[in-house]
C-alpha positions as CSV (number, residue, x, y, z in Angstrom):
1,X,65.5,15.6,1.2
2,X,67.7,17.9,-0.9
3,X,64.7,19.7,-2.4
4,X,63.2,20.2,1.0
5,X,66.5,21.5,2.4
6,X,66.9,23.9,-0.5
7,X,63.4,25.3,0.2
8,X,64.2,25.8,3.9
9,X,67.4,27.6,2.9
10,X,65.5,29.9,0.6
11,X,62.9,30.6,3.3
12,X,65.8,31.3,5.8
13,X,67.4,33.8,3.4
14,X,64.0,35.5,2.7
15,X,63.5,35.9,6.5
16,X,67.0,37.3,6.8
17,X,66.3,39.9,4.1
18,X,63.0,40.9,5.8
19,X,64.6,41.2,9.2
20,X,67.4,43.5,7.7
21,X,64.6,45.9,6.6
22,X,64.1,48.2,9.6
23,X,60.4,48.7,8.8
24,X,59.5,45.2,9.9
25,X,60.1,46.3,13.6
26,X,57.3,48.7,13.4
27,X,55.1,45.7,14.3
28,X,56.9,44.1,17.3
29,X,54.7,41.0,17.3
30,X,55.3,40.3,13.6
31,X,59.1,40.8,14.0
32,X,59.1,38.5,17.0
33,X,57.4,35.7,14.9
34,X,59.9,36.2,12.1
35,X,62.9,36.1,14.6
36,X,61.4,32.9,16.2
37,X,61.0,31.2,12.8
38,X,64.6,32.2,11.8
39,X,65.9,30.8,15.1
40,X,64.1,27.5,14.5
41,X,65.5,27.1,11.0
42,X,69.0,28.2,11.8
43,X,70.4,24.7,13.0
44,X,69.1,23.1,9.7
45,X,70.5,25.8,7.5
46,X,73.9,25.7,9.2
47,X,74.1,21.9,9.0
48,X,73.0,22.0,5.3
49,X,75.8,24.6,4.6
50,X,78.3,22.2,6.2
51,X,76.9,19.3,4.0
52,X,77.3,21.4,0.8
53,X,80.9,22.3,1.8
54,X,81.7,18.6,2.3
55,X,80.1,17.7,-1.0
56,X,82.2,20.3,-2.9
57,X,85.3,19.0,-1.1
58,X,84.4,15.4,-2.2
59,X,83.8,16.5,-5.8
60,X,87.2,18.4,-5.9
61,X,89.0,15.4,-4.4
62,X,87.5,12.9,-6.9
63,X,88.5,15.2,-9.7
64,X,92.1,15.2,-8.4
65,X,92.2,11.4,-8.2
66,X,92.5,11.5,-12.0
67,X,95.7,13.6,-11.8
68,X,98.8,11.9,-13.3
69,X,100.9,12.8,-10.2
70,X,100.7,9.7,-7.9
71,X,101.4,11.7,-4.7
72,X,98.5,14.1,-5.6
73,X,96.2,11.1,-6.3
74,X,97.1,9.5,-3.0
75,X,96.4,12.8,-1.1
76,X,93.1,13.2,-3.0
77,X,92.1,9.7,-2.2
78,X,92.6,10.3,1.5
79,X,90.7,13.6,1.4
80,X,87.9,11.9,-0.5
81,X,87.6,9.2,2.1
82,X,87.4,11.9,4.9
83,X,84.7,13.8,3.0
84,X,82.6,10.7,2.5
85,X,82.6,10.0,6.2
86,X,81.7,13.6,7.0
87,X,78.9,13.6,4.4
88,X,77.4,10.4,6.0
89,X,77.5,12.0,9.5
90,X,76.0,15.2,8.2
91,X,73.2,13.4,6.3
92,X,72.2,11.6,9.5
93,X,72.2,14.9,11.4
94,X,70.0,16.5,8.7
95,X,67.6,13.6,8.9
96,X,67.2,14.1,12.6
97,X,66.8,17.9,12.3
98,X,64.1,17.3,9.6
99,X,62.0,15.2,12.0
100,X,58.7,16.9,12.9
101,X,59.1,19.0,16.0
102,X,56.9,18.4,19.0
103,X,54.5,21.3,18.9
104,X,54.6,21.5,22.7
105,X,58.4,21.6,23.1
106,X,58.6,25.4,23.8
107,X,55.8,25.2,26.5
108,X,56.0,25.4,30.2
109,X,55.0,22.3,32.1
110,X,53.1,21.1,35.2
111,X,54.8,18.3,37.2
112,X,53.0,16.1,39.7
113,X,54.9,13.8,42.0
114,X,53.1,11.3,44.3
115,X,54.7,8.9,46.8
116,X,54.0,5.2,46.0
117,X,54.8,2.0,47.8
118,X,57.1,2.4,50.7
119,X,55.3,4.5,53.3
120,X,57.3,7.4,54.8
121,X,60.5,6.4,52.8
122,X,58.5,6.8,49.6
123,X,57.3,10.2,50.7
124,X,60.9,11.2,51.5
125,X,62.0,10.0,48.1
126,X,59.2,12.0,46.4
127,X,60.5,15.1,48.3
128,X,64.0,14.3,46.9
129,X,62.7,14.1,43.4
130,X,61.0,17.5,43.8
131,X,64.3,19.0,45.1
132,X,66.2,17.4,42.1
133,X,63.7,18.9,39.6
134,X,63.8,22.3,41.3
135,X,67.6,22.4,41.2
136,X,67.6,21.3,37.5
137,X,65.1,24.0,36.7
138,X,67.3,26.5,38.3
139,X,70.3,25.3,36.2
140,X,68.2,25.7,33.0
141,X,67.0,29.2,34.2
142,X,63.4,28.0,34.5
143,X,61.2,29.2,37.4
144,X,59.2,27.0,39.8
145,X,55.8,27.8,41.1
146,X,54.3,25.3,43.7
147,X,50.6,24.8,43.1
148,X,49.6,22.2,45.7
149,X,51.6,20.1,48.2
150,X,50.8,17.6,51.0
151,X,53.8,17.2,53.3
152,X,54.4,14.6,56.0
153,X,55.6,15.4,59.5
154,X,59.1,14.1,58.6
155,X,59.4,16.4,55.6
156,X,58.4,13.9,53.0
157,X,55.8,14.6,50.2
158,X,52.6,12.6,49.8
159,X,51.9,14.6,46.6
160,X,53.1,17.9,45.1
161,X,52.1,19.7,41.9
162,X,54.3,22.6,40.6
163,X,54.7,24.5,37.4
164,X,58.1,24.8,35.6
165,X,57.9,28.0,33.6
166,X,60.2,28.9,30.8
167,X,60.7,28.4,27.0
168,X,61.6,24.8,26.3
169,X,60.6,23.3,29.6
170,X,58.4,20.6,28.0
171,X,61.3,19.5,25.7
172,X,63.5,18.9,28.8
173,X,60.9,17.4,31.2
174,X,58.6,15.4,29.0
175,X,60.4,12.1,29.5
176,X,60.1,12.1,33.3
177,X,56.6,10.6,33.4
178,X,56.4,7.2,35.0
179,X,57.4,5.3,38.1
180,X,60.7,6.1,39.7
181,X,62.1,3.4,42.0
182,X,64.6,4.0,44.8
183,X,66.8,1.5,46.6
184,X,68.5,2.8,49.8
185,X,68.8,2.4,53.5
186,X,66.2,4.6,55.2
187,X,67.2,6.9,58.0
188,X,64.6,5.1,60.2
189,X,66.2,1.7,59.5
190,X,68.4,0.6,62.4
191,X,69.5,-2.7,60.9
192,X,71.0,-1.1,57.8
193,X,68.7,-3.0,55.4
194,X,68.1,-1.7,51.9
195,X,64.5,-0.8,51.2
196,X,62.8,-0.4,47.8
197,X,60.3,2.4,47.5
198,X,58.7,4.3,44.6
199,X,57.1,7.5,43.5
200,X,55.2,8.4,40.4
201,X,55.8,11.5,38.2
202,X,53.4,13.0,35.7
203,X,54.5,15.8,33.4
204,X,51.8,17.9,31.6
205,X,52.4,20.6,28.9
206,X,50.8,23.8,30.2
207,X,47.6,24.5,28.2
208,X,46.3,28.0,27.3
209,X,42.7,29.1,27.4
210,X,42.5,29.0,23.6
211,X,43.6,25.3,23.5
212,X,41.1,23.9,26.1
213,X,37.6,25.3,26.3
214,X,36.0,24.7,29.7
215,X,32.3,25.3,30.3
216,X,31.9,26.8,33.7
217,X,28.6,25.0,34.1
218,X,30.5,21.7,34.0
219,X,32.6,22.6,37.1
220,X,31.9,21.8,40.7
221,X,34.0,24.2,42.9
222,X,34.4,23.5,46.6
223,X,36.4,25.4,49.2
224,X,38.1,24.0,52.3
225,X,40.7,24.9,54.8
226,X,44.3,24.3,53.7
227,X,46.1,21.9,56.0
228,X,49.7,21.1,56.9
229,X,51.6,18.0,58.0
230,X,49.6,15.7,60.2
231,X,46.3,17.4,59.3
232,X,47.0,20.5,61.3
233,X,45.1,23.5,59.9
234,X,47.5,26.3,58.9
235,X,44.8,28.6,57.7
236,X,41.6,29.5,59.5
237,X,39.8,30.6,56.3
238,X,38.6,28.3,53.6
239,X,41.0,29.5,50.9
240,X,41.9,26.1,49.5
241,X,40.1,25.2,46.3
242,X,38.9,21.8,44.9
243,X,37.6,21.8,41.3
244,X,35.8,18.7,39.8
245,X,35.3,18.6,36.1
246,X,32.0,16.8,35.9
247,X,32.2,15.3,32.3
248,X,35.5,13.6,33.0
249,X,35.5,13.2,36.8
250,X,39.0,14.9,37.0
251,X,39.6,16.5,40.4
252,X,42.3,19.1,41.1
253,X,43.2,20.9,44.3
254,X,45.3,24.0,45.2
255,X,46.0,25.2,48.7
256,X,49.4,26.7,48.5
257,X,48.3,30.3,48.4
258,X,46.4,32.2,51.2
259,X,44.2,33.9,48.6
260,X,41.2,31.9,47.4
261,X,41.4,33.7,44.0
262,X,45.0,32.7,43.5
263,X,44.3,29.1,44.4
264,X,41.4,29.0,42.0
265,X,43.6,30.4,39.2
266,X,46.3,27.8,39.8
267,X,43.7,25.0,40.0
268,X,42.2,26.0,36.7
269,X,45.7,26.1,35.1
270,X,46.2,22.5,36.4
271,X,42.8,21.3,35.2
272,X,43.4,22.8,31.7
273,X,46.8,21.1,31.4
274,X,45.3,17.7,32.5
275,X,42.5,18.0,29.9
276,X,45.0,19.1,27.3
277,X,47.2,16.1,28.0
278,X,44.3,13.8,27.8
279,X,43.4,15.2,24.3
280,X,47.1,14.9,23.3
281,X,47.3,11.3,24.4
282,X,44.1,10.4,22.5
283,X,45.4,12.0,19.3
284,X,48.8,10.3,19.6
285,X,47.1,7.0,20.2
286,X,44.9,7.4,17.1
287,X,47.9,8.4,15.0
288,X,50.0,5.5,16.1
289,X,47.3,2.9,16.4
290,X,47.8,1.1,19.6
291,X,51.6,1.2,19.4
292,X,53.4,3.0,22.3
293,X,56.7,4.8,21.7
294,X,59.7,3.2,23.3
295,X,60.6,6.5,24.9
296,X,58.2,9.0,26.5
297,X,55.1,6.9,26.3
298,X,53.7,8.7,29.4
299,X,52.6,5.3,30.9
300,X,52.7,6.2,34.6
301,X,52.3,2.5,35.6
302,X,55.6,1.6,33.9
303,X,58.9,1.6,35.9
304,X,61.1,4.0,34.0
305,X,64.1,4.5,36.3
306,X,65.9,3.0,39.4
307,X,68.0,5.1,41.8
308,X,70.4,2.8,43.7
309,X,72.0,4.8,46.5
310,X,74.4,2.1,47.9
311,X,76.0,1.8,44.5
312,X,75.6,5.4,43.5
313,X,73.9,4.2,40.3
314,X,71.0,5.4,38.2
315,X,69.5,3.2,35.5
316,X,67.0,4.4,33.0
317,X,65.3,1.1,31.9
318,X,63.7,2.6,28.7
319,X,67.0,3.1,26.9
320,X,69.3,0.8,29.1
321,X,71.4,3.7,30.3
322,X,73.3,3.4,33.6
323,X,75.2,6.3,35.1
324,X,77.4,6.2,38.2
325,X,76.8,9.8,39.3
326,X,73.7,9.5,41.4
327,X,74.8,12.3,43.9
328,X,75.3,14.8,41.0
329,X,71.9,13.8,39.5
330,X,70.0,14.2,42.7
331,X,71.6,17.7,42.9
332,X,70.0,18.6,39.5
333,X,72.7,17.5,37.1
334,X,70.2,15.9,34.6
335,X,71.4,17.1,31.2
336,X,73.4,13.9,30.3
337,X,70.4,11.7,31.1
338,X,67.9,13.9,29.4
339,X,70.1,14.4,26.3
340,X,70.4,10.6,26.0
341,X,66.6,10.2,26.2
342,X,66.1,12.9,23.5
343,X,68.6,11.2,21.2
344,X,66.9,7.8,21.7
345,X,63.5,9.3,21.0
346,X,64.8,10.9,17.8
347,X,66.4,7.7,16.6
348,X,63.2,5.8,17.2
349,X,61.1,8.4,15.3
350,X,63.7,8.3,12.5
351,X,63.5,4.5,12.3
352,X,59.7,4.8,12.3
353,X,59.8,7.2,9.4
354,X,62.2,5.0,7.4
355,X,60.0,1.9,8.1
356,X,56.9,3.8,6.8
357,X,58.8,4.8,3.7
358,X,59.9,1.2,3.0
359,X,56.3,0.0,3.4
360,X,55.1,2.7,1.0
361,X,57.7,1.7,-1.6
362,X,56.8,-2.0,-1.3
363,X,53.1,-1.4,-2.0
């Protein structure tokens, strides 16, 4: 680990020297790549610098423990103990920072929400989830672009697809895929009985043209009139687009825009992202055998979270986390929850790496 950290430090210093040379900015694209790489290495280099300081402190303290002065030896012993604890903490931090980064973390995402069991109450909950994610995106300075939605007459959502655009959107949204369950008293319930409903969420990293090649001859493109709640037509022209990818059977729709061209562009973006996610899941499955990660498996059939409104409680079942701040969460305060999921995911990957190293040593 020390050898790898030393190499990273040297690379960081080399980048710093190049960026201090004004001539590098003659090529803005090259300068941007160097700045991005420096930004990515910065947390590791800073943590490594703290580790080196702590190690020097420990070495100095251990040297003072040999001093004939008993008071100085006692002080050095105390300082040595503190430095050892700090070194252990920093080594753990460095191990986490050295974990391979998800290549898609900086990407924008496409989120799809569908109401599940529970009828109209499930559709209203799906609408609440969309509002929660939209408010969270605003907090993180991401932008929202609705691609397709099917609303009910009471304001619920049967299904909605939207893009969350901004650097790092995937890193913050990727653990939201799965079944979200809600327990609350519906507005339509006169007896005050609690009802359990559900909605499913799928999160896809946004794919670029260069990542997914689509043969136009393999597409079936249909147009139809966009419709509103209750099936009422809100557009007299056939501007809505339905695209079927014939090799896989994937079907995507977009009817949010009045322009057929814009709807087709959004539908193609959604199709690329679905195909990219399918490729990604296949590769991950091959790399990990048939083992699924504890966190962020993307299994949409699995219940990942329960929102209990009578108790103001949210429970994420993957990591056993319970928070009694449901109102704040539904208003977009998701950072504590998402940070906990990221930490659990890193710990699981670190454990997986350590287990692999132990198996290699035992062979």
